Backbone bond lengths (Angstrom), bond angles and torsions (degrees), N, CA, C in turn:
res aa  C-N    CA-C-N  psi(-1)  N-CA   C-N-CA  omega(-1)  CA-C   N-CA-C  phi
1 M - - - 1.451 - - 1.525 109.76 -
2 S 1.333 116.78 135.35 1.454 121.03 -179.79 1.523 110.39 -67.17
3 D 1.335 115.61 146.74 1.457 120.13 177.62 1.526 110.97 -99.40
4 T 1.350 116.01 13.91 1.460 121.23 177.00 1.525 110.06 -132.71
5 A 1.334 115.08 163.59 1.456 122.32 172.60 1.519 107.91 -127.11
6 T 1.318 116.25 162.25 1.461 120.92 177.77 1.519 108.91 -94.67
7 Y 1.318 114.43 120.00 1.463 121.12 178.80 1.523 108.36 -96.62
8 V 1.337 116.75 133.75 1.464 120.81 -178.52 1.526 109.35 -112.91
9 Y 1.331 115.67 121.21 1.461 121.35 178.17 1.526 112.09 -83.18
10 C 1.327 115.28 -46.26 1.456 119.06 -176.12 1.519 110.04 -167.20
11 L 1.312 114.50 166.44 1.454 121.87 171.94 1.520 106.43 -111.16
12 V 1.325 116.53 133.79 1.461 121.59 -174.82 1.527 110.13 -117.69
13 H 1.335 115.15 129.60 1.459 120.34 173.74 1.524 107.25 -100.30
14 A 1.329 116.87 116.70 1.460 121.81 -177.39 1.520 109.10 -156.18
15 A 1.333 115.85 150.31 1.462 119.79 -179.27 1.522 111.45 -67.11
16 A 1.335 116.52 -34.18 1.460 121.71 179.73 1.523 109.07 -126.87
17 S 1.307 115.86 166.02 1.463 120.06 -177.92 1.526 110.82 -56.66
18 P 1.335 117.66 127.19 1.470 120.59 179.69 1.523 111.11 -59.78
19 K 1.340 115.86 148.57 1.460 120.97 -177.95 1.521 110.62 -75.60
20 I 1.337 115.33 135.51 1.465 119.72 176.02 1.521 111.99 -112.83
21 T 1.331 115.98 6.17 1.465 119.25 174.58 1.527 109.08 -61.37
22 R 1.319 116.43 129.49 1.461 123.17 179.96 1.530 113.19 63.76
23 V 1.319 116.71 22.35 1.460 118.47 174.87 1.529 108.80 -64.98
24 P 1.331 119.36 140.10 1.465 120.69 177.68 1.524 111.42 -59.27
25 S 1.316 115.90 159.50 1.471 120.55 -174.88 1.514 113.33 -69.83
26 G 1.328 117.74 -21.30 1.454 119.98 176.04 1.511 113.88 85.95
27 L 1.328 116.49 -154.37 1.459 122.31 -173.15 1.524 112.75 -64.13
28 P 1.332 117.16 148.95 1.471 120.52 175.38 1.530 110.51 -58.02
29 G 1.331 116.49 129.24 1.455 121.13 177.36 1.512 114.95 84.30
30 A 1.331 118.12 -7.45 1.468 121.68 -178.11 1.520 110.98 -85.81
31 T 1.321 115.89 159.10 1.462 119.75 170.18 1.522 108.74 -70.70
32 R 1.302 116.17 165.10 1.459 119.88 -179.90 1.531 109.30 -65.09
33 P 1.330 118.29 140.80 1.473 120.70 -179.61 1.530 111.94 -57.43
34 S 1.315 115.56 142.17 1.461 121.38 177.40 1.525 108.43 -135.11
35 I 1.331 114.94 171.07 1.462 121.53 -178.26 1.526 109.42 -115.66
36 V 1.347 116.02 132.70 1.468 119.88 175.18 1.528 108.20 -127.50
37 P 1.340 117.08 140.33 1.469 120.18 -179.36 1.527 111.52 -76.12
38 V 1.337 115.03 144.60 1.466 121.42 177.28 1.519 110.06 -111.01
39 A 1.312 115.13 -51.02 1.463 122.47 179.46 1.525 106.72 -159.06
40 R 1.316 116.56 -175.43 1.457 119.34 179.95 1.530 110.76 -56.83
41 S 1.321 116.12 120.93 1.472 124.14 177.70 1.526 113.89 70.62
42 L 1.334 118.71 8.72 1.459 121.28 179.56 1.529 110.18 -119.83
43 W 1.337 115.37 133.39 1.459 121.84 -175.65 1.516 109.35 -139.05
44 L 1.330 115.78 147.86 1.459 121.37 174.25 1.522 109.86 -108.26
45 A 1.326 116.34 136.64 1.467 121.51 171.49 1.528 106.43 -96.82
46 V 1.328 117.02 116.02 1.458 121.40 -171.08 1.528 111.06 -133.07
47 A 1.332 114.64 168.84 1.463 122.30 172.93 1.522 107.23 -155.55
48 E 1.320 116.16 161.53 1.457 120.71 174.45 1.530 108.76 -97.09
49 V 1.330 116.09 133.16 1.467 120.70 179.97 1.526 109.40 -122.16
50 P 1.328 117.86 143.08 1.471 120.92 -178.35 1.530 111.57 -73.93
51 L 1.313 115.80 135.70 1.464 119.97 -179.30 1.529 112.28 -71.43
52 D 1.337 117.68 -19.88 1.461 117.87 178.30 1.533 111.11 -73.33
53 T 1.339 116.42 -6.58 1.464 120.87 172.14 1.517 111.14 -115.20
54 Y 1.335 116.26 -41.20 1.465 120.68 -172.09 1.530 113.64 -108.67
55 G 1.324 117.38 4.87 1.452 120.23 174.50 1.520 110.63 -70.19
56 P 1.342 118.28 165.88 1.472 121.80 -174.16 1.534 114.62 -52.13
57 G 1.327 118.22 -49.04 1.466 120.09 -178.90 1.517 113.34 -67.50
58 P 1.341 118.08 -56.82 1.467 120.03 179.47 1.528 112.82 -58.77
59 L 1.331 117.25 -38.29 1.463 119.96 -178.38 1.527 110.94 -67.30
60 D 1.336 116.48 -40.57 1.468 119.29 178.55 1.527 110.63 -58.75
61 R 1.327 116.94 -39.69 1.471 120.27 178.63 1.526 110.92 -71.04
62 A 1.334 115.94 -40.49 1.462 120.08 -177.93 1.527 112.15 -65.47
63 L 1.324 116.93 -28.96 1.465 120.57 -178.08 1.523 112.75 -65.65
64 R 1.336 117.70 -13.43 1.469 120.28 176.73 1.519 111.68 -77.91
65 D 1.322 116.33 -14.96 1.461 121.54 179.83 1.530 108.27 -93.45
66 M 1.329 116.99 98.34 1.452 121.34 -174.19 1.523 112.87 -63.41
67 Q 1.326 117.41 -33.28 1.459 119.39 178.72 1.523 110.87 -67.79
68 W 1.331 117.16 -40.00 1.462 120.66 177.65 1.522 109.82 -62.99
69 V 1.321 117.09 -44.70 1.471 120.99 179.57 1.530 109.87 -61.29
70 A 1.335 116.56 -42.36 1.465 120.20 179.59 1.526 110.64 -62.89
71 D 1.338 117.16 -41.26 1.467 120.84 179.28 1.531 110.78 -64.10
72 V 1.321 116.62 -40.63 1.461 120.59 178.73 1.531 110.25 -65.90
73 A 1.334 116.26 -41.33 1.470 119.98 179.73 1.527 111.19 -61.95
74 V 1.318 116.67 -41.51 1.471 120.56 178.93 1.534 110.23 -64.69
75 A 1.332 116.65 -42.03 1.466 120.65 179.54 1.530 110.79 -64.81
76 H 1.320 116.71 -41.71 1.470 122.21 177.60 1.528 109.69 -60.25
77 E 1.326 115.93 -49.66 1.461 120.75 -177.02 1.530 111.58 -62.63
78 A 1.328 117.02 -37.24 1.464 120.26 -179.56 1.526 111.23 -61.23
79 V 1.330 116.97 -39.69 1.466 120.13 179.02 1.527 110.25 -68.31
80 V 1.329 116.72 -45.96 1.467 120.35 179.43 1.529 110.68 -58.40
81 E 1.325 116.87 -44.96 1.461 120.51 -177.99 1.531 111.76 -67.76
82 H 1.327 117.17 -29.80 1.466 119.91 176.38 1.525 109.81 -56.45
83 F 1.325 117.26 -44.80 1.458 120.27 -179.41 1.526 111.41 -78.06
84 A 1.322 117.75 -34.72 1.466 120.55 -179.21 1.529 111.77 -64.48
85 R 1.334 117.39 -26.94 1.465 120.88 -179.42 1.527 112.99 -78.44
86 Q 1.306 117.70 -12.29 1.464 119.63 -177.91 1.529 110.58 -74.93
87 A 1.317 115.06 149.91 1.464 120.86 -176.01 1.527 111.13 -72.37
88 R 1.311 114.50 143.48 1.464 123.21 173.26 1.532 112.71 56.93
89 V 1.313 115.94 42.61 1.460 120.57 173.47 1.532 108.93 -129.21
90 T 1.315 115.60 155.36 1.460 122.14 171.45 1.519 106.92 -123.98
91 V 1.312 116.92 128.06 1.465 122.05 -174.86 1.520 110.45 -110.44
92 L 1.323 115.72 130.52 1.464 122.23 171.22 1.522 106.81 -105.15
93 P 1.324 117.79 99.91 1.465 119.73 -178.09 1.519 111.65 -71.29
94 M 1.309 116.41 141.67 1.454 121.09 175.91 1.525 109.73 -91.37
95 K 1.323 114.96 156.36 1.458 119.61 176.07 1.530 109.67 -67.89
96 L 1.310 115.29 155.94 1.457 120.86 177.58 1.528 109.89 -57.62
97 F 1.318 115.99 137.39 1.465 124.43 178.55 1.528 112.83 67.61
98 T 1.336 116.68 36.38 1.462 120.86 171.10 1.525 107.49 -82.46
99 M 1.323 116.46 113.24 1.468 120.65 -175.07 1.521 111.17 -135.91
100 F 1.329 114.37 154.19 1.455 122.09 177.38 1.529 108.18 -132.62
101 S 1.304 115.43 159.89 1.464 119.51 -177.50 1.522 112.19 -67.72
102 S 1.344 117.53 -22.88 1.465 121.11 179.08 1.521 108.43 -158.56
103 T 1.325 115.14 164.47 1.463 119.61 176.31 1.521 110.34 -64.01
104 E 1.331 116.33 -38.25 1.468 120.16 179.29 1.521 110.92 -60.48
105 R 1.333 116.44 -39.22 1.463 120.29 179.31 1.533 110.35 -66.81
106 A 1.319 117.39 -39.31 1.462 121.02 178.18 1.529 110.71 -63.78
107 I 1.345 115.92 -41.73 1.458 120.02 178.86 1.525 110.72 -65.34
108 D 1.337 117.07 -46.01 1.467 120.83 -179.89 1.529 111.30 -60.09
109 Q 1.331 116.39 -41.86 1.467 120.25 179.86 1.524 110.48 -63.29
110 S 1.315 116.40 -41.32 1.464 120.14 179.86 1.523 110.88 -67.66
111 R 1.316 116.62 -41.19 1.468 119.57 179.56 1.527 111.58 -64.36
112 S 1.310 116.40 -35.27 1.472 119.19 -179.33 1.519 112.52 -69.89
113 H 1.352 116.58 -16.35 1.470 120.60 179.43 1.528 111.73 -114.52
114 R 1.342 116.40 25.73 1.460 119.73 -175.10 1.526 112.53 -59.36
115 R 1.325 116.90 -40.48 1.470 119.15 -178.37 1.527 110.48 -62.50
116 D 1.334 117.23 -45.62 1.463 120.60 178.23 1.528 111.31 -64.74
117 I 1.332 115.53 -40.62 1.462 119.88 -179.30 1.524 110.96 -61.45
118 R 1.311 116.29 -44.68 1.466 118.99 -178.93 1.524 111.43 -66.92
119 A 1.332 117.31 -32.94 1.471 120.18 176.77 1.532 110.20 -65.63
120 I 1.330 116.25 -41.13 1.469 119.96 177.39 1.519 110.54 -64.46
121 I 1.323 116.65 -42.41 1.462 120.77 179.77 1.523 110.46 -58.76
122 R 1.337 116.76 -43.64 1.468 119.63 179.47 1.529 110.32 -61.66
123 R 1.337 116.35 -36.28 1.459 119.82 -176.66 1.525 112.41 -72.90
124 I 1.329 118.16 -37.92 1.467 119.85 -173.57 1.522 113.43 -100.67
125 A 1.329 117.49 -6.05 1.469 119.98 -177.43 1.527 110.69 -56.81
126 G 1.323 116.36 134.20 1.452 121.39 178.19 1.513 114.26 76.51
127 C 1.338 116.78 10.34 1.461 120.68 -177.07 1.524 111.19 -118.06
128 E 1.307 114.88 163.77 1.460 122.53 174.83 1.521 108.36 -138.10
129 E 1.316 116.07 153.18 1.464 120.08 -179.13 1.525 110.66 -93.80
130 W 1.335 115.30 137.25 1.467 122.08 174.45 1.523 108.27 -125.42
131 G 1.314 115.36 139.12 1.457 120.69 178.63 1.517 110.58 -106.01
132 V 1.324 116.27 141.91 1.461 122.18 177.21 1.520 108.64 -129.71
133 R 1.330 115.50 125.96 1.460 121.25 175.72 1.525 108.52 -123.74
134 M 1.322 115.85 132.36 1.465 120.71 175.99 1.522 108.25 -119.86
135 T 1.315 116.04 127.83 1.459 121.84 178.40 1.523 109.48 -125.08
136 R 1.311 115.54 153.31 1.462 120.06 175.48 1.520 109.05 -78.60
137 T 1.326 115.54 133.84 1.460 119.84 -178.89 1.520 112.32 -91.72
138 S 1.334 117.34 -14.96 1.464 121.15 -179.46 1.510 109.44 -161.09
139 G 1.324 116.00 167.61 1.458 120.66 179.06 1.510 112.41 -76.17
140 V 1.339 118.12 -19.34 1.450 121.87 -176.94 1.511 108.98 -130.44
141 A 1.319 117.08 133.64 1.456 120.54 178.60 1.517 109.71 -61.20
142 P 1.352 119.06 138.36 1.457 122.42 -175.25 1.515 113.56 -53.16
143 A 1.340 117.01 -39.58 1.464 119.57 -175.99 1.514 112.50 -67.33
144 R 1.331 117.82 -17.56 1.458 120.98 -175.38 1.510 113.12 -107.91
145 R 1.344 119.32 0.41 1.455 120.28 -179.39 1.525 109.95 -67.89
146 T 1.315 116.75 141.34 1.456 121.09 177.74 1.511 108.59 -126.59
147 A 1.317 115.55 151.59 1.464 120.22 177.97 1.524 107.28 -85.43
148 A 1.304 116.75 88.91 1.460 121.51 -173.98 1.523 110.58 -71.61
149 A 1.305 114.53 130.47 1.461 119.79 175.69 1.514 109.36 -83.71
150 R 1.329 116.71 161.12 1.456 120.68 178.16 1.534 109.01 -66.12
151 P 1.339 119.49 125.34 1.473 121.54 -179.29 1.524 110.87 -57.50
152 S 1.350 115.26 137.64 1.460 120.09 -177.42 1.509 112.80 -96.03
153 S 1.352 117.15 -5.57 1.467 120.20 179.95 1.510 109.65 -155.64
154 G 1.347 115.03 171.32 1.457 119.08 178.08 1.509 111.94 -61.93
155 V 1.326 116.80 -39.17 1.461 121.00 179.31 1.528 110.25 -63.98
156 A 1.331 115.71 -44.09 1.464 120.08 179.31 1.522 111.17 -64.02
157 F 1.359 115.12 -37.14 1.464 119.62 179.11 1.526 110.73 -62.60
158 L 1.339 117.28 -45.38 1.463 121.12 179.46 1.528 111.18 -65.65
159 A 1.352 115.58 -38.03 1.461 119.51 179.16 1.530 110.17 -64.93
160 A 1.339 115.88 -40.08 1.463 119.84 179.46 1.528 110.96 -65.58
161 K 1.339 117.41 -39.66 1.464 120.45 178.33 1.521 110.73 -63.91
162 K 1.346 115.60 -41.37 1.468 119.35 178.80 1.526 110.66 -63.51
163 E 1.341 115.89 -42.37 1.459 119.20 178.91 1.525 110.62 -61.97
164 A 1.337 116.79 -41.65 1.467 120.53 179.09 1.523 110.67 -62.62
165 R 1.350 117.03 -41.82 1.473 120.46 178.36 1.516 110.60 -64.07
166 D 1.342 116.26 -42.16 1.466 120.02 -179.50 1.525 111.28 -64.00
167 L 1.343 115.49 -42.28 1.460 119.23 179.58 1.528 111.14 -65.75
168 A 1.336 116.28 -39.98 1.463 119.88 178.63 1.522 110.50 -64.03
169 R 1.335 117.00 -40.49 1.464 120.63 179.00 1.525 110.35 -65.00
170 E 1.335 116.34 -41.55 1.463 120.41 178.00 1.527 110.96 -63.22
171 A 1.333 115.55 -37.69 1.463 119.28 179.84 1.521 110.99 -64.30
172 V 1.330 116.58 -41.74 1.461 120.83 178.24 1.528 110.24 -61.66
173 L 1.335 116.37 -45.14 1.467 120.84 -179.34 1.530 111.09 -66.11
174 A 1.345 116.07 -39.31 1.466 119.71 179.73 1.524 110.93 -64.56
175 A 1.336 117.13 -41.58 1.463 120.69 179.21 1.524 110.58 -66.48
176 A 1.335 117.36 -40.32 1.463 120.66 179.07 1.523 110.87 -64.21
177 A 1.332 116.54 -40.93 1.465 120.32 178.00 1.521 110.81 -65.02
178 A 1.341 116.72 -40.33 1.462 120.64 177.67 1.526 110.90 -63.24
179 A 1.325 116.45 -38.41 1.465 120.63 178.67 1.526 110.73 -64.71
180 D 1.322 116.95 -43.09 1.462 120.23 178.72 1.528 111.30 -63.04
181 R 1.343 116.21 -41.88 1.472 119.67 178.82 1.519 110.58 -63.46
182 A 1.325 115.99 -42.35 1.465 119.70 -179.05 1.517 110.88 -62.93
183 F 1.321 116.91 -46.26 1.462 119.70 -178.14 1.526 110.62 -63.81
184 T 1.322 117.20 -45.91 1.468 121.02 -178.53 1.526 110.94 -62.46
185 T 1.335 117.27 -43.51 1.460 121.78 -178.16 1.526 111.30 -64.86
186 L 1.324 116.36 -46.92 1.460 120.08 -176.90 1.528 111.86 -73.52
187 A 1.325 116.97 -33.92 1.468 120.05 178.63 1.525 110.97 -65.24
188 A 1.340 117.23 -29.78 1.462 120.60 178.67 1.521 111.55 -68.36
189 I 1.327 117.54 -25.43 1.464 121.75 178.24 1.520 110.83 -86.18
190 A 1.321 116.77 -34.71 1.464 122.17 -176.19 1.522 111.56 -76.82
191 R 1.319 115.81 162.79 1.463 120.74 173.92 1.526 110.28 -78.88
192 D 1.329 116.26 -32.23 1.462 121.24 179.46 1.519 107.68 -153.23
193 A 1.325 116.96 160.32 1.462 121.17 -178.43 1.513 109.50 -149.37
194 R 1.326 115.46 147.54 1.456 122.65 177.33 1.526 108.42 -130.63
195 R 1.322 116.72 127.00 1.462 121.16 178.04 1.514 109.18 -112.49
196 R 1.325 115.46 127.96 1.459 120.18 179.42 1.521 109.09 -85.55
197 D 1.333 116.30 123.17 1.460 120.61 -177.16 1.522 112.99 -96.81
198 D 1.342 116.87 -22.52 1.466 119.58 179.76 1.523 109.61 -89.53
199 A 1.322 116.50 150.28 1.466 121.30 179.54 1.517 109.82 -72.61
200 P 1.342 118.35 137.04 1.468 120.19 175.67 1.517 110.78 -57.52
201 E 1.338 116.29 141.56 1.456 121.00 -177.81 1.524 111.60 -58.58
202 G 1.335 115.73 129.70 1.458 120.99 177.10 1.514 114.74 81.04
203 A 1.342 117.58 6.16 1.461 119.84 -177.97 1.521 110.02 -76.22
204 A 1.339 116.64 122.48 1.461 121.21 178.17 1.519 110.31 -73.24
205 A 1.324 116.72 -39.97 1.460 122.23 178.21 1.524 107.54 -127.33
206 P 1.325 118.28 90.52 1.462 121.23 -176.07 1.525 111.53 -57.85
207 P 1.327 117.91 142.37 1.461 120.59 176.82 1.525 111.00 -65.06
208 V 1.319 116.45 150.96 1.465 119.71 176.66 1.522 110.30 -80.73
209 L 1.339 117.13 -16.83 1.457 121.09 174.66 1.518 108.87 -147.39
210 E 1.311 115.81 127.68 1.474 123.21 173.18 1.520 105.27 -134.14
211 A 1.327 117.05 109.42 1.460 119.53 -172.45 1.522 111.22 -144.09
212 A 1.333 114.65 155.08 1.462 122.35 175.14 1.520 108.04 -122.71
213 F 1.325 115.65 142.02 1.454 121.43 -177.01 1.524 109.52 -128.41
214 L 1.319 115.47 133.41 1.462 121.93 176.04 1.526 106.95 -94.02
215 V 1.326 115.72 105.81 1.465 121.10 -169.81 1.528 110.53 -112.20
216 P 1.333 118.36 122.84 1.471 119.42 172.46 1.526 109.78 -56.40
217 A 1.315 117.14 138.11 1.460 120.77 -176.35 1.520 112.13 -57.14
218 N 1.343 117.36 -31.92 1.464 119.15 -178.99 1.530 112.50 -77.72
219 R 1.345 117.21 -2.07 1.468 120.44 174.38 1.528 111.66 -109.99
220 R 1.320 117.15 9.14 1.461 121.39 -175.51 1.529 111.67 -58.61
221 V 1.329 116.93 -48.41 1.470 120.28 -177.99 1.522 110.45 -62.11
222 R 1.317 116.62 -43.91 1.473 120.79 178.39 1.514 111.42 -61.41
223 F 1.330 116.32 -42.57 1.466 121.32 -179.17 1.527 110.61 -63.88
224 K 1.330 117.08 -47.09 1.462 120.34 -178.38 1.527 111.46 -66.50
225 S 1.325 117.43 -36.46 1.465 120.53 177.70 1.524 110.43 -64.42
226 A 1.337 115.87 -41.94 1.465 119.53 178.14 1.523 110.44 -64.12
227 A 1.328 117.29 -39.51 1.463 121.11 178.95 1.525 110.98 -63.17
228 R 1.333 117.13 -39.06 1.466 120.09 178.63 1.525 111.17 -65.46
229 R 1.325 116.97 -42.23 1.474 119.66 177.68 1.519 110.77 -62.97
230 L 1.311 116.40 -41.97 1.467 120.46 179.62 1.525 110.88 -65.31
231 A 1.323 116.85 -34.24 1.467 119.94 178.27 1.523 110.59 -62.65
232 T 1.327 116.93 -40.02 1.464 120.84 178.07 1.524 110.54 -65.42
233 D 1.330 116.07 -46.03 1.467 119.88 179.06 1.522 111.51 -63.41
234 S 1.328 116.74 -39.68 1.466 120.97 -176.99 1.518 111.48 -68.39
235 A 1.330 117.44 -31.30 1.463 120.32 179.03 1.525 110.80 -60.10
236 E 1.334 116.48 -33.54 1.460 120.57 178.39 1.526 111.50 -69.34
237 A 1.319 116.40 -20.51 1.466 120.98 177.89 1.523 111.17 -97.32
238 G 1.344 117.04 11.93 1.457 120.14 179.04 1.507 113.75 73.79
239 A 1.331 116.96 32.05 1.468 121.01 -178.54 1.526 109.40 -133.93
240 E 1.327 115.28 156.83 1.466 121.97 -177.97 1.516 109.64 -128.11
241 I 1.336 116.25 135.93 1.461 121.85 179.67 1.522 109.99 -104.69
242 T 1.331 115.75 133.85 1.462 122.10 173.31 1.517 108.19 -117.32
243 L 1.328 116.48 125.16 1.457 122.69 -179.85 1.523 108.70 -106.83
244 S 1.332 117.40 132.65 1.465 120.93 178.63 1.526 109.80 -132.54
245 G 1.326 115.15 146.87 1.455 120.22 179.59 1.517 110.17 138.45
246 P 1.335 116.77 -176.73 1.466 125.00 0.99 1.520 112.51 -80.37
247 W 1.338 115.43 150.70 1.451 122.95 179.71 1.524 109.87 -124.69
248 P 1.328 117.12 159.86 1.469 119.06 166.21 1.534 108.90 -59.15
249 A 1.317 116.33 156.50 1.470 120.78 -169.33 1.526 112.86 -80.55
250 Y 1.328 117.00 63.38 1.467 121.10 -178.15 1.528 112.77 -59.07
251 N 1.320 116.93 -38.86 1.468 120.28 -174.13 1.523 113.95 -84.56
252 F 1.320 117.05 2.95 1.458 119.06 -174.08 1.519 112.92 -128.11
253 V 1.328 116.51 19.78 1.467 120.11 177.54 1.531 108.87 -131.52
254 E 1.303 114.24 154.29 1.458 121.33 170.82 1.508 106.43 -97.31
255 T 1.334 117.12 116.36 1.464 121.00 -174.97 1.513 110.94 -105.06
256 G 1.319 114.17 171.28 1.459 120.78 -178.78 1.499 112.41 -75.56
257 S 1.346 115.65 177.19 1.457 121.93 179.22 1.515 109.59 -137.70
258 R 1.341 114.47 168.87 1.460 117.94 -179.66 1.523 109.97 -63.43
259 S 1.312 116.05 138.48 1.465 119.35 -178.38 1.520 110.17 -147.66
């Protein structure tokens, strides 16, 4: 039985073999990334990883170490971005810890999904992923804040509490409306968009908008300009927009799994 597994970083669509000169070293303990052919114009970026680190038991234990996971994620992303930066290529990034029992198994799995892979390539070709997060900056929208005086009676105290509740409710609604406007506006520029509806795990204050956009490279300037305008508008609703990217299209591809 082999003491290694084949780790897959990404699948690359290119007319010729993608360049591996100056490719990052990749995951801790892995061999240097290499390229193997799958079919015409399709290539896998792979490496061998030791099972005493990346096998089911050791990996399950290692996943409890958040710093180790973060380091692996950064190393994975660096390899994917190395290929994504090359001219005239389309990269299908794999999820973190996509592994196969052998390189042959990884190739066979990719070949069996060639039709789906080529459909994804057509959809994401010439595009890049951008992330948008909107968070509330305060409990009350700036335009509605009032300099509340100290209540002079019980009635005034109750009235002030009601006003504070009403303002807080308005702030929540204003931020939600701003998030909807932002998503609709940016999705109209993008080729595709994904909005996350569930709160990120462990989030104390969940964002009012967490979304990914598949943006054609020739619309990048338009997309970023629209995001800047929306950031100004959202600030008036007590919300802040953070734009990140460009990234490989992680949210818009169907990737492989451990096998």
